[in-house]
Backbone as numpy.savetxt, mean C-alpha at the origin, in Angstrom:
# Nx Ny Nz CAx CAy CAz Cx Cy Cz
11.34 -29.62 5.52 10.52 -28.41 5.52 11.38 -27.15 5.52
12.48 -27.18 6.28 13.36 -26.02 6.30 14.01 -25.82 4.93
14.38 -26.91 4.27 14.98 -26.79 2.94 14.01 -26.14 1.97
12.74 -26.51 2.09 11.72 -25.90 1.23 11.63 -24.40 1.47
11.67 -24.00 2.73 11.61 -22.57 3.05 12.80 -21.83 2.48
14.00 -22.42 2.60 15.19 -21.76 2.07 15.12 -21.64 0.55
14.61 -22.69 -0.11 14.51 -22.65 -1.57 13.52 -21.58 -2.02
12.40 -21.49 -1.32 11.43 -20.45 -1.65 12.01 -19.05 -1.46
12.74 -18.87 -0.37 13.36 -17.57 -0.11 14.37 -17.23 -1.20
15.19 -18.20 -1.57 16.20 -17.96 -2.62 15.53 -17.65 -3.96
14.44 -18.35 -4.24 13.71 -18.12 -5.48 13.16 -16.70 -5.55
12.59 -16.23 -4.44 12.04 -14.88 -4.42 13.12 -13.82 -4.50
14.28 -14.10 -3.90 15.40 -13.16 -4.04 15.76 -13.01 -5.51
15.81 -14.11 -6.23 16.15 -14.05 -7.65 15.11 -13.25 -8.43
13.83 -13.46 -8.10 12.76 -12.70 -8.78 12.92 -11.21 -8.54
13.13 -10.84 -7.27 13.22 -9.42 -6.92 14.42 -8.77 -7.60
15.53 -9.50 -7.72 16.74 -8.92 -8.28 16.75 -8.90 -9.80
16.10 -9.90 -10.43 16.21 -10.04 -11.87 15.03 -9.46 -12.64
13.81 -9.55 -12.12 12.66 -9.09 -12.87 12.67 -7.60 -13.17
13.10 -6.74 -12.25 13.10 -5.32 -12.58 13.88 -4.99 -13.83
15.02 -5.65 -14.01 15.83 -5.39 -15.19 15.12 -5.87 -16.45
14.40 -7.00 -16.35 13.71 -7.54 -17.51 12.48 -6.72 -17.87
11.85 -6.15 -16.89 10.59 -5.44 -17.13 10.77 -3.98 -17.48
12.01 -3.48 -17.51 12.23 -2.08 -17.83 11.66 -1.15 -16.80
11.88 -1.43 -15.53 11.20 -0.69 -14.47 11.82 0.66 -14.17
12.83 1.06 -14.96 13.42 2.37 -14.72 12.65 3.48 -15.44
11.62 3.12 -16.16 10.79 4.13 -16.80 10.03 4.92 -15.74
9.93 6.21 -15.94 9.21 7.05 -15.01 7.82 7.36 -15.59
6.84 7.54 -14.70 5.52 7.95 -15.13 4.80 6.93 -15.98
5.06 5.63 -15.77 4.47 4.60 -16.60 3.44 3.76 -15.85
2.85 4.27 -14.81 1.89 3.50 -14.02 0.57 4.24 -13.89
-0.51 3.46 -13.83 -1.83 4.01 -13.57 -2.40 3.41 -12.30
-3.58 3.89 -11.89 -4.21 3.43 -10.66 -3.24 3.50 -9.48
-2.55 4.63 -9.38 -1.50 4.77 -8.38 -2.02 4.89 -6.95
-3.35 4.90 -6.77 -3.87 4.89 -5.41 -3.46 3.61 -4.68
-3.07 2.57 -5.43 -2.63 1.32 -4.82 -1.30 1.48 -4.08
-0.59 2.58 -4.32 0.69 2.80 -3.64 0.53 3.50 -2.29
-0.62 4.06 -2.02 -0.81 4.81 -0.78 -0.78 3.87 0.42
0.00 4.23 1.42 0.13 3.41 2.62 -1.22 3.26 3.31
-1.56 2.02 3.66 -2.87 1.74 4.25 -2.77 1.29 5.70
-1.76 1.79 6.42 -1.59 1.43 7.83 -1.04 2.62 8.59
-1.69 2.97 9.70 -1.20 4.07 10.52 0.16 3.78 11.11
0.39 2.53 11.50 1.69 2.17 12.06 2.79 2.26 11.02
2.56 1.67 9.86 3.55 1.72 8.78 3.84 3.15 8.37
2.79 3.96 8.19 2.98 5.34 7.76 3.83 6.13 8.74
3.65 5.87 10.04 4.43 6.58 11.06 5.89 6.18 11.03
6.19 4.97 10.52 7.57 4.47 10.47 8.17 4.60 9.08
7.79 5.64 8.37 8.38 5.88 7.06 8.02 4.86 6.01
6.91 4.14 6.21 6.46 3.09 5.29 7.48 1.97 5.12
8.32 1.77 6.13 9.26 0.64 6.14 8.52 -0.57 6.68
7.57 -1.10 5.88 6.57 -2.04 6.39 6.82 -3.49 6.03
7.74 -3.78 5.12 7.84 -5.13 4.57 8.10 -6.19 5.62
8.88 -5.85 6.66 9.26 -6.85 7.66 8.63 -6.61 9.03
7.73 -5.63 9.17 7.21 -5.33 10.51 5.71 -5.55 10.65
4.94 -5.46 9.57 3.49 -5.56 9.69 3.07 -7.03 9.70
2.52 -7.46 10.83 2.11 -8.86 10.99 0.69 -8.93 11.52
-0.17 -8.08 11.00 -1.58 -8.11 11.35 -2.39 -8.12 10.05
-3.68 -7.88 10.14 -4.53 -7.95 8.95 -4.11 -6.97 7.87
-3.55 -5.83 8.25 -3.14 -4.83 7.26 -1.90 -5.24 6.48
-1.30 -6.39 6.82 -0.17 -6.90 6.04 -0.59 -7.17 4.59
-1.87 -7.34 4.34 -2.36 -7.54 2.98 -1.96 -6.38 2.06
-1.73 -5.20 2.62 -1.41 -4.02 1.82 0.09 -3.81 1.63
0.92 -4.52 2.37 2.36 -4.30 2.28 3.13 -5.57 1.96
2.89 -6.64 2.71 3.53 -7.93 2.47 2.60 -9.02 3.01
1.89 -9.73 2.13 0.89 -10.70 2.61 1.48 -11.83 3.44
2.79 -12.00 3.43 3.40 -13.03 4.27 3.22 -12.72 5.75
3.13 -11.44 6.11 2.92 -11.06 7.50 1.58 -11.49 8.03
0.64 -11.78 7.13 -0.68 -12.24 7.54 -0.61 -13.59 8.26
0.42 -14.38 7.96 0.56 -15.70 8.55 0.77 -15.71 10.05
1.09 -14.56 10.63 1.34 -14.48 12.07 0.10 -14.05 12.84
-1.02 -13.84 12.13 -2.27 -13.51 12.80 -2.82 -14.75 13.50
-3.19 -14.60 14.76 -3.80 -15.68 15.53 -5.22 -15.28 15.89
-6.17 -16.13 15.55 -7.56 -15.78 15.81 -8.08 -14.80 14.78
-9.07 -14.00 15.18 -9.68 -13.05 14.26 -9.19 -11.63 14.48
-9.20 -10.85 13.41 -8.72 -9.47 13.50 -9.34 -8.63 12.40
-9.68 -7.40 12.74 -10.21 -6.45 11.77 -9.54 -5.10 11.97
-9.17 -4.45 10.87 -8.49 -3.15 10.93 -9.10 -2.22 9.90
-9.36 -0.99 10.30 -9.90 0.04 9.42 -8.99 1.26 9.49
-8.62 1.81 8.33 -7.70 2.96 8.27 -8.29 4.06 7.41
-8.31 5.27 7.95 -8.76 6.46 7.23 -7.56 7.37 7.00
-7.32 7.73 5.74 -6.21 8.62 5.38 -6.74 9.90 4.78
-6.33 11.03 5.34 -6.63 12.34 4.75 -5.50 12.66 3.79
-5.68 12.32 2.53 -4.65 12.46 1.53 -4.58 13.90 1.03
-3.68 14.18 0.13 -3.51 15.54 -0.38 -4.74 15.97 -1.19
-4.92 17.28 -1.35 -5.99 17.88 -2.16 -7.37 17.43 -1.70
-7.54 17.25 -0.39 -8.82 16.86 0.20 -9.33 15.50 -0.28
-8.44 14.64 -0.73 -8.81 13.29 -1.15 -8.84 12.38 0.07
-9.84 11.51 0.14 -9.98 10.58 1.25 -9.68 9.16 0.78
-8.88 8.47 1.57 -8.48 7.09 1.28 -8.92 6.22 2.45
-9.85 5.30 2.19 -10.36 4.43 3.24 -9.99 2.99 2.90
-9.40 2.29 3.86 -9.01 0.90 3.64 -9.39 0.06 4.84
-9.56 -1.22 4.61 -9.91 -2.12 5.70 -9.47 -3.54 5.37
-9.25 -4.33 6.42 -8.85 -5.72 6.24 -9.43 -6.55 7.38
-9.82 -7.76 7.04 -10.37 -8.72 8.00 -9.63 -10.03 7.81
-9.14 -10.62 8.90 -8.34 -11.84 8.79 -8.68 -12.82 9.90
-8.51 -14.10 9.58 -8.67 -15.14 10.59 -7.54 -16.14 10.43
-6.81 -16.38 11.53 -5.69 -17.29 11.50 -5.98 -18.59 12.23
-5.67 -19.71 11.58 -5.83 -21.04 12.17 -4.45 -21.68 12.29
-4.13 -22.31 13.42 -2.77 -22.85 13.62 -2.37 -23.93 12.61
-3.34 -24.59 12.00 -3.04 -25.66 11.05 -3.23 -25.22 9.60
-4.33 -24.56 9.30 -4.68 -24.23 7.93 -4.01 -22.96 7.41
-3.57 -22.12 8.30 -3.02 -20.84 7.87 -4.00 -19.71 8.09
-3.77 -18.59 7.46 -4.58 -17.38 7.66 -5.20 -16.93 6.35
-6.49 -16.64 6.40 -7.18 -16.07 5.23 -7.60 -14.64 5.59
-7.67 -13.80 4.58 -8.05 -12.42 4.83 -8.72 -11.80 3.62
-9.52 -10.79 3.87 -10.14 -10.01 2.79 -9.78 -8.54 3.01
-9.74 -7.79 1.94 -9.32 -6.39 2.02 -10.14 -5.52 1.07
-10.14 -4.23 1.35 -10.75 -3.27 0.41 -10.05 -1.93 0.55
-10.06 -1.18 -0.53 -9.60 0.21 -0.57 -10.63 1.01 -1.35
-10.98 2.18 -0.87 -11.91 3.05 -1.57 -11.39 4.48 -1.57
-11.39 5.11 -2.74 -10.94 6.49 -2.87 -12.13 7.42 -3.05
-12.10 8.54 -2.34 -13.13 9.58 -2.46 -12.46 10.86 -2.95
-12.67 11.19 -4.23 -12.06 12.37 -4.83 -12.96 13.59 -4.79
-14.17 13.42 -4.30 -15.10 14.54 -4.33 -15.66 14.76 -5.72
-16.10 15.98 -5.99 -16.72 16.32 -7.28 -15.78 17.17 -8.12
-15.70 16.84 -9.41 -14.87 17.59 -10.35 -15.73 18.05 -11.51
-15.13 18.88 -12.38 -15.85 19.38 -13.54 -15.05 19.11 -14.80
-15.75 18.69 -15.83 -15.10 18.43 -17.11 -14.46 19.71 -17.66
-13.39 19.50 -18.40 -12.79 20.60 -19.16 -12.14 19.99 -20.40
-12.55 20.44 -21.59 -11.95 19.91 -22.81 -11.62 21.07 -23.75
-10.66 20.87 -24.65 -10.18 21.97 -25.49 -11.28 22.57 -26.35
-11.24 23.87 -26.49 -12.14 24.59 -27.38 -11.67 24.39 -28.82
-12.61 24.06 -29.69 -12.30 23.82 -31.10 -13.02 24.84 -31.95
-12.30 25.55 -32.80 -12.90 26.58 -33.64 -13.89 25.95 -34.63
-15.04 26.54 -34.72 -16.07 26.03 -35.62 -17.01 25.06 -34.95
-16.65 24.56 -33.79 -17.49 23.62 -33.05 -18.11 24.30 -31.85
-17.30 25.09 -31.12 -17.79 25.80 -29.95 -17.91 27.29 -30.26
-18.93 27.89 -29.76 -19.12 29.32 -29.97 -18.13 30.12 -29.13
-17.97 31.41 -29.51 -17.05 32.27 -28.76 -17.48 32.41 -27.31
-18.78 32.29 -27.06 -19.29 32.45 -25.70 -18.82 31.32 -24.80
-18.53 30.14 -25.39 -18.11 29.00 -24.59 -16.60 29.04 -24.30
-15.90 29.85 -25.06 -14.44 29.87 -24.95 -13.99 30.54 -23.66
-13.12 29.85 -22.92 -12.56 30.43 -21.70 -11.18 29.85 -21.47
-10.15 30.64 -21.71 -8.76 30.23 -21.53 -8.44 28.95 -22.31
-9.08 28.78 -23.47 -8.77 27.64 -24.32 -9.53 26.38 -24.00
-10.38 26.42 -22.98 -11.11 25.21 -22.58 -12.59 25.51 -22.43
-13.38 24.44 -22.58 -14.81 24.51 -22.36 -15.13 23.70 -21.12
-15.84 24.29 -20.17 -16.23 23.58 -18.96 -17.52 22.81 -19.21
-17.53 21.56 -18.74 -18.68 20.70 -18.99 -19.37 20.25 -17.72
-19.72 18.96 -17.68 -20.52 18.41 -16.59 -19.68 18.16 -15.33
-20.35 18.06 -14.21 -19.69 17.66 -12.98 -19.75 16.14 -12.83
-18.72 15.58 -12.23 -18.68 14.13 -12.06 -17.81 13.79 -10.85
-17.93 12.55 -10.39 -17.15 12.04 -9.26 -16.39 10.79 -9.69
-15.07 10.86 -9.83 -14.30 9.67 -10.19 -14.44 8.59 -9.11
-14.34 7.34 -9.52 -14.46 6.23 -8.58 -13.28 5.28 -8.75
-12.66 4.94 -7.64 -11.60 3.94 -7.63 -11.74 3.08 -6.38
-11.65 1.78 -6.56 -11.67 0.90 -5.39 -10.95 -0.39 -5.73
-10.62 -1.14 -4.70 -9.94 -2.42 -4.86 -10.45 -3.37 -3.78
-10.78 -4.58 -4.16 -11.15 -5.61 -3.20 -10.20 -6.80 -3.38
-9.88 -7.49 -2.30 -8.90 -8.55 -2.40 -9.16 -9.71 -1.46
-8.57 -10.84 -1.80 -8.62 -12.05 -0.98 -7.20 -12.56 -0.81
-6.79 -12.79 0.45 -5.42 -13.19 0.71 -5.32 -14.47 1.51
-4.16 -15.10 1.39 -3.88 -16.31 2.17 -2.40 -16.32 2.53
-2.11 -16.73 3.76 -0.73 -16.83 4.22 -0.59 -18.00 5.18
0.60 -18.59 5.20 0.83 -19.72 6.09 2.28 -19.73 6.55
2.49 -20.07 7.80 3.82 -20.29 8.32 4.26 -21.71 7.98
5.22 -21.84 7.08 5.74 -23.16 6.73 6.51 -23.74 7.89
7.28 -22.88 8.57 7.93 -23.23 9.82 7.65 -22.11 10.81
8.13 -22.25 12.03 7.93 -21.18 13.01 8.69 -19.92 12.62
9.62 -20.03 11.66 10.45 -18.89 11.28 10.09 -18.32 9.91
9.43 -19.12 9.07 9.25 -18.72 7.68 7.77 -18.76 7.29
7.31 -17.70 6.62 5.94 -17.67 6.11 5.93 -17.09 4.70
4.90 -17.46 3.96 4.69 -16.88 2.64 3.23 -16.48 2.53
2.92 -15.60 1.59 1.54 -15.17 1.43 1.26 -14.67 0.03
-0.02 -14.74 -0.36 -0.47 -14.21 -1.66 -1.73 -13.38 -1.42
-1.96 -12.46 -2.32 -3.11 -11.54 -2.21 -3.62 -11.29 -3.63
-4.83 -11.76 -3.94 -5.44 -11.59 -5.26 -6.43 -10.44 -5.19
-6.36 -9.53 -6.17 -7.15 -8.29 -6.10 -7.92 -8.04 -7.40
-9.03 -7.34 -7.23 -9.79 -6.82 -8.35 -9.81 -5.30 -8.21
-9.23 -4.61 -9.18 -9.07 -3.16 -9.11 -10.02 -2.50 -10.11
-10.79 -1.53 -9.64 -11.77 -0.85 -10.48 -11.46 0.65 -10.53
-11.60 1.20 -11.72 -11.42 2.65 -11.91 -12.48 3.16 -12.88
-13.17 4.22 -12.49 -14.18 4.84 -13.34 -13.91 6.34 -13.37
-13.36 6.80 -14.49 -13.04 8.22 -14.65 -14.14 8.96 -15.41
-15.35 8.41 -15.36 -16.52 8.99 -16.01 -16.37 8.87 -17.52
-17.28 9.41 -18.26 -17.24 9.31 -19.71 -16.68 10.60 -20.30
-16.01 10.45 -21.41 -15.46 11.61 -22.11 -16.39 12.01 -23.24
-16.79 13.26 -23.27 -17.64 13.79 -24.33 -16.77 14.64 -25.25
-16.50 14.10 -26.43 -15.62 14.78 -27.38 -16.46 15.37 -28.51
-16.28 16.66 -28.74 -16.99 17.33 -29.83 -16.07 17.46 -31.03
-16.44 16.75 -32.10 -15.60 16.71 -33.29 -16.24 17.54 -34.41
-15.39 18.16 -35.20 -15.87 19.06 -36.26 -16.68 18.32 -37.31
-16.37 17.05 -37.54 -17.05 16.28 -38.57 -18.08 15.31 -37.98
-17.65 14.54 -36.96 -18.49 13.47 -36.43 -19.43 13.93 -35.32
-19.34 15.18 -34.93 -20.20 15.68 -33.86 -19.72 15.22 -32.50
-20.65 14.79 -31.62 -20.30 14.37 -30.27 -19.96 12.88 -30.24
-18.83 12.57 -29.62 -18.40 11.19 -29.44 -18.24 10.94 -27.94
-18.86 9.89 -27.43 -18.78 9.57 -26.01 -17.89 8.34 -25.80
-16.90 8.47 -24.92 -16.00 7.37 -24.60 -16.19 6.99 -23.14
-16.31 5.71 -22.86 -16.50 5.20 -21.51 -15.13 4.91 -20.88
-14.82 5.57 -19.79 -13.50 5.43 -19.16 -13.55 4.56 -17.91
-13.93 3.30 -18.10 -13.98 2.36 -16.98 -12.97 1.24 -17.21
-12.37 0.81 -16.10 -11.40 -0.28 -16.16 -11.61 -1.21 -14.97
-11.50 -2.52 -15.21 -11.45 -3.53 -14.15 -10.26 -4.43 -14.45
-9.33 -4.49 -13.51 -8.09 -5.23 -13.73 -7.85 -6.18 -12.56
-7.43 -7.39 -12.88 -7.04 -8.36 -11.86 -5.55 -8.19 -11.56
-5.19 -8.24 -10.30 -3.79 -8.09 -9.89 -3.53 -9.01 -8.70
-2.26 -9.24 -8.42 -1.94 -10.04 -7.24 -0.60 -9.63 -6.65
-0.46 -9.89 -5.36 0.76 -9.63 -4.61 1.25 -10.96 -4.02
2.53 -11.05 -3.74 3.04 -12.18 -2.97 4.26 -11.74 -2.18
4.58 -12.50 -1.14 5.72 -12.13 -0.32 6.17 -13.24 0.60
7.31 -13.04 1.22 7.85 -13.97 2.21 8.36 -13.19 3.41
8.42 -13.85 4.55 8.97 -13.26 5.76 9.73 -14.35 6.51
10.96 -14.04 6.92 11.82 -15.06 7.52 12.53 -14.51 8.76
12.33 -15.20 9.90 13.07 -14.91 11.11 14.39 -15.68 11.06
15.49 -14.97 11.16 16.80 -15.60 10.96 17.23 -16.51 12.10
16.64 -16.33 13.28 17.07 -17.10 14.44 18.08 -16.38 15.30
18.59 -15.24 14.82 19.52 -14.43 15.62 18.73 -13.25 16.22
18.62 -13.27 17.56 17.77 -12.30 18.24 16.37 -12.37 17.62
15.80 -11.21 17.23 14.52 -11.29 16.51 14.65 -10.66 15.12
15.85 -10.73 14.55 16.08 -10.20 13.21 15.25 -10.96 12.19
14.53 -10.21 11.37 13.79 -10.84 10.29 14.01 -10.07 8.99
13.93 -10.81 7.91 14.07 -10.23 6.57 12.82 -10.63 5.78
12.44 -9.79 4.85 11.20 -10.04 4.12 11.30 -9.48 2.71
10.48 -10.03 1.83 10.41 -9.58 0.45 8.96 -9.58 0.00
8.62 -8.66 -0.87 7.27 -8.65 -1.43 7.30 -8.08 -2.84
6.34 -8.50 -3.62 6.12 -7.96 -4.97 4.63 -7.67 -5.07
4.29 -6.43 -5.36 2.89 -6.01 -5.33 2.44 -5.47 -6.69
1.20 -5.78 -7.01 0.52 -5.25 -8.19 1.00 -5.83 -9.51
1.23 -7.16 -9.52 1.39 -7.84 -10.80 0.04 -7.84 -11.51
0.02 -7.50 -12.80 -1.26 -7.48 -13.52 -1.02 -7.40 -15.01
-2.12 -7.56 -15.77 -2.07 -7.29 -17.20 -2.17 -5.78 -17.41
-1.98 -5.34 -18.64 -2.06 -3.93 -18.95 -3.50 -3.44 -18.96
-3.67 -2.17 -18.61 -4.95 -1.51 -18.80 -4.89 -0.65 -20.04
-6.05 -0.14 -20.48 -6.07 0.66 -21.70 -7.22 1.65 -21.68
-6.93 2.91 -21.98 -7.92 3.94 -22.22 -7.76 4.41 -23.66
-8.76 4.13 -24.49 -8.73 4.46 -25.91 -7.49 3.79 -26.53
-6.47 4.55 -26.90 -5.26 3.96 -27.49 -4.09 3.94 -26.51
-4.27 4.49 -25.33 -3.18 4.61 -24.37 -3.18 3.43 -23.39
-2.13 2.63 -23.41 -1.99 1.51 -22.49 -1.21 1.95 -21.25
-1.46 1.28 -20.13 -0.74 1.61 -18.91 -0.61 0.36 -18.05
0.33 0.42 -17.10 0.57 -0.67 -16.16 0.15 -0.24 -14.76
-0.15 -1.19 -13.91 -0.35 -0.89 -12.49 1.00 -0.62 -11.85
1.03 0.03 -10.66 2.31 0.39 -10.03 3.01 -0.81 -9.39
3.56 -1.68 -10.23 4.31 -2.85 -9.76 5.49 -2.39 -8.90
5.61 -2.97 -7.70 6.65 -2.55 -6.75 7.29 -3.77 -6.10
8.61 -3.84 -6.14 9.38 -4.87 -5.45 9.98 -4.26 -4.18
9.89 -4.99 -3.08 10.42 -4.48 -1.80 11.23 -5.55 -1.09
12.30 -5.12 -0.47 13.09 -5.97 0.43 13.22 -5.21 1.75
12.95 -5.88 2.86 13.00 -5.21 4.15 13.64 -6.04 5.23
14.07 -5.36 6.28 14.64 -6.03 7.45 14.23 -5.24 8.69
14.09 -5.94 9.81 13.70 -5.27 11.05 14.25 -6.05 12.24
14.48 -5.31 13.34 15.03 -5.95 14.54 14.84 -5.05 15.75
14.57 -5.68 16.89 14.56 -4.97 18.16 16.01 -4.86 18.63
16.60 -3.69 18.50 18.02 -3.52 18.79 18.32 -3.58 20.29
17.31 -3.41 21.15 17.55 -3.52 22.59 17.91 -4.95 22.99
17.55 -5.93 22.15 17.89 -7.32 22.45 19.39 -7.57 22.34
20.11 -6.65 21.77 21.57 -6.76 21.73 22.18 -6.54 23.10
21.44 -5.87 23.99 21.99 -5.50 25.28 21.22 -6.09 26.46
19.94 -6.42 26.22 19.11 -6.86 27.34 17.97 -7.74 26.84
17.43 -8.57 27.72 16.28 -9.40 27.41 15.00 -8.85 28.04
15.03 -7.59 28.40 13.87 -6.94 29.00 12.73 -6.87 27.98
11.61 -7.53 28.29 10.47 -7.57 27.38 9.53 -6.38 27.58
9.82 -5.54 28.56 8.96 -4.39 28.81 9.23 -3.24 27.85
10.41 -3.26 27.23 10.76 -2.19 26.30 11.32 -2.80 25.02
10.95 -2.19 23.90 11.46 -2.62 22.60 11.79 -1.39 21.76
12.86 -1.50 21.03 13.24 -0.43 20.11 13.50 -1.08 18.75
12.48 -1.05 17.90 12.55 -1.72 16.61 13.02 -0.77 15.52
14.03 -1.21 14.79 14.53 -0.47 13.63 14.13 -1.24 12.38
13.52 -0.55 11.43 13.06 -1.17 10.18 13.67 -0.45 8.99
14.11 -1.22 8.00 14.71 -0.68 6.79 14.03 -1.32 5.58
13.71 -0.53 4.58 13.10 -1.04 3.34 13.82 -0.46 2.13
13.98 -1.32 1.13 14.43 -0.88 -0.20 13.30 -1.20 -1.17
12.92 -0.22 -2.01 11.84 -0.43 -2.96 12.28 -0.11 -4.37
11.81 -0.92 -5.29 12.01 -0.65 -6.72 10.64 -0.56 -7.39
10.07 0.64 -7.49 8.77 0.81 -8.14 8.90 0.90 -9.65
7.80 0.61 -10.34 7.80 0.69 -11.80 7.98 2.13 -12.29
7.42 3.09 -11.57 7.32 4.45 -12.10 8.28 5.44 -11.46
9.32 4.93 -10.78 10.29 5.86 -10.20 11.59 5.10 -9.94
12.63 5.84 -9.59 13.90 5.20 -9.23 13.78 4.54 -7.85
14.82 3.83 -7.44 14.79 3.14 -6.15 14.57 4.11 -5.01
13.81 3.62 -4.03 13.51 4.43 -2.86 13.90 3.67 -1.60
14.19 4.44 -0.53 14.66 3.84 0.72 13.83 4.40 1.88
13.39 3.50 2.76 12.56 3.87 3.89 13.24 3.41 5.19
13.22 4.28 6.18 13.78 3.97 7.49 12.73 4.26 8.55
12.52 3.32 9.47 11.53 3.50 10.50 12.05 3.11 11.88
11.49 3.73 12.91 11.90 3.48 14.29 10.65 3.42 15.16
10.60 2.43 16.06 9.45 2.30 16.96 9.93 1.93 18.36
9.55 2.74 19.33 9.83 2.43 20.74 8.53 1.97 21.38
8.55 0.74 21.91 7.38 0.18 22.55 7.58 -0.01 24.04
6.58 0.37 24.82 6.65 0.25 26.27 5.51 -0.65 26.75
5.88 -1.79 27.34 4.94 -2.75 27.91 3.94 -3.27 26.88
4.33 -3.28 25.61 3.44 -3.73 24.54 2.10 -2.99 24.57
2.15 -1.75 25.05 0.91 -0.97 25.17 1.04 0.40 24.52
2.15 1.07 24.76 2.36 2.41 24.21 3.51 2.37 23.21
3.31 3.06 22.07 4.30 3.02 20.99 4.53 4.44 20.45
5.79 4.75 20.25 6.20 6.05 19.72 7.06 5.79 18.49
6.70 6.43 17.38 7.30 6.06 16.09 7.80 7.26 15.31
8.74 6.99 14.43 9.26 8.01 13.53 9.89 7.35 12.33
10.13 8.13 11.28 10.74 7.55 10.09 11.11 8.61 9.07
11.70 8.14 7.98 12.09 9.05 6.90 12.05 8.29 5.58
11.59 9.00 4.53 11.53 8.44 3.18 12.56 9.16 2.30
13.42 8.37 1.68 14.48 8.93 0.84 14.12 8.79 -0.64
14.54 9.79 -1.42 14.34 9.84 -2.87 12.88 10.03 -3.25
12.20 10.89 -2.51 10.84 11.31 -2.85 10.85 12.78 -3.20
9.99 13.19 -4.11 9.90 14.60 -4.49 9.31 15.44 -3.37
8.32 14.91 -2.66 7.63 15.69 -1.63 7.70 15.04 -0.25
7.44 13.75 -0.15 7.38 13.09 1.16 8.76 12.99 1.79
8.78 13.02 3.14 10.07 12.93 3.84 9.86 12.40 5.26
9.68 13.29 6.23 9.61 12.92 7.64 8.24 12.34 7.98
8.25 11.31 8.83 7.00 10.74 9.35 7.11 10.58 10.87
5.97 10.47 11.53 5.94 10.29 12.98 4.56 9.76 13.37
4.44 9.29 14.60 3.14 8.81 15.04 3.20 8.10 16.38
2.04 7.69 16.85 1.92 6.99 18.12 0.98 5.81 17.96
0.99 4.90 18.94 0.09 3.77 18.94 -0.26 3.35 20.35
-1.46 2.80 20.53 -1.91 2.28 21.82 -2.56 0.93 21.57
-2.21 -0.07 22.39 -2.80 -1.39 22.27 -3.15 -1.90 23.66
-4.36 -2.50 23.79 -4.81 -2.95 25.09 -5.63 -4.22 24.95
-5.29 -5.24 25.76 -6.06 -6.49 25.82 -7.08 -6.39 26.94
-8.31 -6.83 26.64 -9.38 -6.81 27.64 -10.14 -8.13 27.55
-9.88 -9.02 28.51 -10.60 -10.30 28.63 -10.63 -11.08 27.32
-9.48 -11.25 26.70 -9.42 -12.02 25.47 -9.64 -11.21 24.21
-10.22 -10.03 24.36 -10.38 -9.12 23.23 -9.28 -8.07 23.29
-9.03 -7.47 22.18 -8.03 -6.43 22.16 -8.39 -5.32 21.20
-7.88 -4.13 21.48 -8.08 -2.99 20.60 -6.75 -2.28 20.41
-6.56 -1.74 19.23 -5.35 -0.96 18.99 -5.68 0.25 18.12
-5.00 1.32 18.42 -5.18 2.57 17.70 -3.82 3.06 17.27
-3.69 3.43 16.00 -2.42 3.95 15.48 -2.68 5.25 14.72
-1.80 6.20 14.93 -1.86 7.46 14.20 -0.53 7.67 13.48
-0.59 8.05 12.22 0.60 8.33 11.44 0.54 9.69 10.79
1.62 10.45 10.92 1.74 11.77 10.30 2.81 11.69 9.23
2.55 12.31 8.09 3.53 12.38 7.02 3.65 13.79 6.47
4.88 14.26 6.31 5.12 15.59 5.74 5.15 15.47 4.22
4.32 16.26 3.53 4.18 16.15 2.08 4.58 17.44 1.38
5.64 18.06 1.84 6.14 19.25 1.19 5.41 20.51 1.62
5.96 21.66 1.21 5.41 22.94 1.61 4.06 23.23 0.96
3.86 22.71 -0.24 2.63 23.02 -0.96 1.46 22.17 -0.47
1.66 20.87 -0.28 0.57 19.97 0.09 0.35 19.88 1.60
1.38 20.15 2.39 1.23 20.11 3.83 1.33 18.72 4.41
0.44 18.39 5.34 0.53 17.13 6.10 -0.50 16.12 5.62
-0.14 14.85 5.78 -1.05 13.74 5.55 -1.25 13.02 6.88
-2.51 12.76 7.24 -2.82 12.12 8.53 -3.51 10.77 8.29
-3.10 9.77 9.07 -3.72 8.44 8.99 -4.14 7.99 10.37
-5.32 7.39 10.43 -5.84 6.86 11.69 -6.26 5.41 11.45
-5.74 4.50 12.25 -6.09 3.09 12.14 -6.70 2.62 13.45
-7.77 1.85 13.33 -8.42 1.25 14.49 -8.55 -0.24 14.25
-8.03 -1.05 15.19 -8.07 -2.49 15.04 -8.72 -3.18 16.22
-9.41 -4.28 15.95 -10.01 -5.12 16.97 -9.56 -6.54 16.72
-9.11 -7.23 17.77 -8.64 -8.60 17.56 -9.10 -9.51 18.68
-9.23 -10.79 18.30 -9.68 -11.83 19.22 -8.74 -13.01 19.09
-8.14 -13.42 20.19 -7.20 -14.54 20.16 -7.83 -15.78 20.77
């Protein structure tokens, strides 16, 4: 069984290292449905999104489904993100872990963009001078729709090694395009897409202290298409490591200082690096911070967490703050979880 785990880990290392070169992932601006990249965990967001090796609850479905294998009993997590430009990002995950069969989970993400107004180029001879305004004609109001639903499974092959998969259905509705043509008159184009995608990952405890390493690949899918323009989902490869550094000096279980590091290779940008830090006191109070490297706007993160067991039930609350540059300001995330062991 251990040999199988090592072979799987080696296989995934090869995929992570070799596929980016084959897929031409150094292209910039080549991804659509980028809402799938938004962090869906208050804890992860507070730690600079260095989540690949640290998230081991239901929300692992959004970062590394292998972490789902460490869920015991039932768990539900809901996260609300106040994204830039008054956009709302709501995500949730429900998981149940069985000691023999493994862990199954379901997930959803929903984006709320509010109401927008059409604007299309003014064409001479088609639109009157009265309709002309700065080169564009304003049209109907509409509300874009984006959501994702998923089903995941994870299992611990050994007490140290787990793997997981997450199958998703991604929907995008950018409303219909009304094109006024000089010859053909009005042409209506339907801008809806439904794409199947999947994630997979591994997580391995090395056996030295509590050092663990993890890998994930998210948003594998076929191409999408709007009219003649094809696009890919934001395929992202991640490698992460995490460890409670206080275990180097003491076996005190009342305090933990976890350091997390992530390397990411996204389809639509150059490599990115995430660093996170979490101080835990009595497994109840948590203070977090982090930094994101090689981002145009995002950088410093911070947050807190509270977890409490009550007669077999438990609740946890996580808050994550992210700095999004001088123009966009702050991004806030709130996660609420309930678990039963």
